[in-house]
N, C-alpha and C positions, 0 to 999 in steps of 0.2 A: 670551822678551822680546824688544823689538827693540833692536836694536844702538844707537839713539840713546840710549836709556832705561837702557841698559848701560852706555854712556860716562858718561851724567849720571850715575849712583850711582856708579861708580871717583872720578870727581871729586868727590862729595860726602865719599867714606870719605878721599881725600886731604885734603880741607879740614881735617877734622878733626884732619890730624896737623901740617898746615902751621905754620912756626911764624914764618913774617914772607912779608908780602905782599909787592910794589911795585907799588902802584895808588891812582888819586887821580882815582876818578869817581864817580858815583852809587852808591849800594849801594841792594839790597833787604835785609831781615831779618827772620827769623822766630823766635820764642820759642814751645817746644812745652812748657809745663808740666802733664807727665804724671804717672801716680800713682808710677811706677817713676824715670822717668830725665825733667830737665830739659835741655831742648836748645835752645842758640842756634847759629844759621846765618847766614851772613853769602854775598849773592851779589852778583857785579858787573851793571852796568847790564845787560846779554844774560842776567842771572838764570842765569850761571854760577858754581856755588861757589868762595868766596874761601877764606873760614875759617869753624871751628864748633868747639864744645866743647858736652860734656854732664856732666852728673854725677847717680849716683844720689841721691835726694834722696826724703822720705819727707813732701810740702808740700802733695799733692794726694790727695783721696781718693776716688772713686768719681767724679771730674770735678768736686768740688768742692774749692777750697782751703781747706784744715783749719788750716794755718800760716803765716798771713799774713805776719808781721815772718821765719818761715822762710824762707819764697820770695822776699822782696825782698833779703834779706841773699845768698841763694844767686844770686840773677838778676844783683844788682850785681858779685859774684866775677867771673861767667861773661862780663860786659860789661868788665871791668875785663883779664879776660884776653886776649878779643878783638881788644880797642881797643889793646891792646902788640904783638898781632900783625900789625893792620892799621896801626897808626903815627897814627892819628886816629880823633877822639871818634865812638862811634857814639850818634845822636840820635833814632832811630826805630827800631818794627818793628812786625810784624803779630804775632796770635796766634789762638792755635787753641782749640776748647772741643768735649765731645763732643754729638752731635747730643742734644737734649730736656732740656738741663740749664738750671734757670731763669734766666731774663735775669738777675737780680741776680747768679749766679754768674757770668755771663758779664761783667758789670761789674765782678766782685771781678778776675778773672783779668787784663782789662784794665787795673786800678789798681794791681796789681802792677809793669807794666812802667813805670806812670807812677810811681812811689815809687820806681822804681830808675833814675829818668833817663831814661826812651823814653818820645817821643811814641807812644801806641798807634794806627796809623794802619787797621788794621782787624781784624776779628774773624769769622773763618772755620770753619765746622762741620768737625771733622777727618777724614770720609771724604772730603768734598769737597774739603778742602786735598789728599789723598792721588792724589786724582782728576787734579788739575793737572799732576798728575806722569805718572800712568799714561795719562790720555787714553782713558778706557775708554768706549766709545758704548752696548754694551749690556750689560747684566750686573750685578755688585754687587761695592761694594768694603767689604770686612769689615776695621775697625781695631781688632786685637785687644790694648790697652794692661795698662797695669800693673793698670788698677781695673775698667775696660769695655772692653764688645765693642760699637763703634758700626758700624751698617749702613747704607751707602747704595746705593739703587736707581736704575740707570740706563737711560733709553730716550733712544735720538736724542740723547745726549751730555747729556741732562737729568737733573737729581736729581729723581726722583718722590718718592721715599719716604725716609725716614731714622730711624733708631731708635737707642738705646742704653740697654744694660743691664750691670748688675754681674756682672763676673765677667772676670776676666783673669789675669795675670800674678801679681798678689800673691796670688790664691787657688790657684796652682799651690803657690807658698812656703807657703802656711797647710796645706796638704796633706803637704807632703812634711817641713815640723816637727813636725806632729803625730804621723806615721808614723814618724818616725826618732826622734824624743822630742829636739830642736834646737831652737835659737831660731831666731825668724824670719829675723834678718839671716844668720845661718849658712846657712837653707834658700837665701836669695835666691842667697848665694854658691855654693853647691852646683849649684842649678840653672843657673846659665851653663858651669859647670864640665862640658866638652865630653865630658872622659873618662867622665863620670859620667849622661852624660843617660840612655844606653840603660836604667841599671837604674834611673834614676828613673821611666822611660816607665808601668810599670803603677799608679805610684801618680797620674799627673796625667792620664791616659788620661780619667779619669770628668769630669773639668773640661773635658779637651778637648770631650768630648762633649755636654756642658752649653753650650759655646761653638756646637758645631752646632746644636745645639738651638735656643738662641736664632737664631742664622742662619737655621735652617728656618722658625722662626714669621714672620719679620719679610719673609720672598721667597716664602710660599708662594700670594701673591693676582697674583704676576707671574711672567713667563715667563721665568725667569732662567736662562738656558744655562752661565753661567761667573761663577766667584766670585775675587777676589782678594785674597789675606790679607797686610795689612801690620801693621806694629806689631814692636814687640820679643820680644813673646811669640809671634809666627808663626815666630820662626826655631828654635824648640825641634824637634828632630826626630821626624817623623812627623806633626806638625801638620796641614799640609795634607792627607795622607792620611786622616785622622780626620773633620776636615770634610767631606771628599768622600764617606766612607761614609754619615755620619751623615745628611747632606744628601742624596745623591744629584747630586749637580753639581759638576761639574769643577772642581776647585779650583787654584787658581794663587799659590806663594809667590814672587813675586820677589826677586832678590838685593837683601841690605842693606834687608831692610824697615822695621829701625829709622829709618833717615832719610827714608822716603820722605815724611811727615805734616809734618816737621820742614821739607823742603825745599818741598814744596806751601805750606806757610803763609808759608815767607819770599818765594815767588813773589806772593803777593796782598798785601805790603807795597807798598802806593800810593807 
């Protein structure tokens, strides 16, 4: 990847750890209500990361808000934490949604922000948000989240096709839980432990192949030469290699893929 992108993602990671900032200017904020992680990220007026935070939470399933009260309470908690680190109130943010979800569900996501005390300034589909960061002109951006896989095909910098299907990191955890006879929560923890991921790979490889088949289906009509994987699930070792094998298309996993979509959502905050 290019050095500017690497620097931006490094800064985003630092923002997640930043305890206090001295900044009093316009901000851009983004909320990514994911199936596994909810992320709140704040940028300065030049769209450089200031502060951010995230939590594991099961308030969304397959792109749909299933625990409205829980989502609001969680976002209020994240908002308070970020405001303490900023030193001033956060009043607005953009939000993202998987492509293809019903419009009513997009409104539900925006209503979570409003109920948490944030004006919702924009709603952007997640693969397009990711590409605001990646700046891909030709290829496909694939956002593998906790519950769904979103695909955006780009030509000359324009999105010409989007799709979203159920299959993501939560399905990894379900397979692990079933095979090892443990709880879903324990499987989630085990999945993110780098020391045990090689042992888990044979269990989750079929789910990776399913993601690859989803991508193959949606890029079949287009001349896609490269795929960019984003989303937290993309961090699992060998994910990119499996997708490349299944699709037959060169596949790149950028550094820190968990933060790419939230960063793009925040950039879209008007």
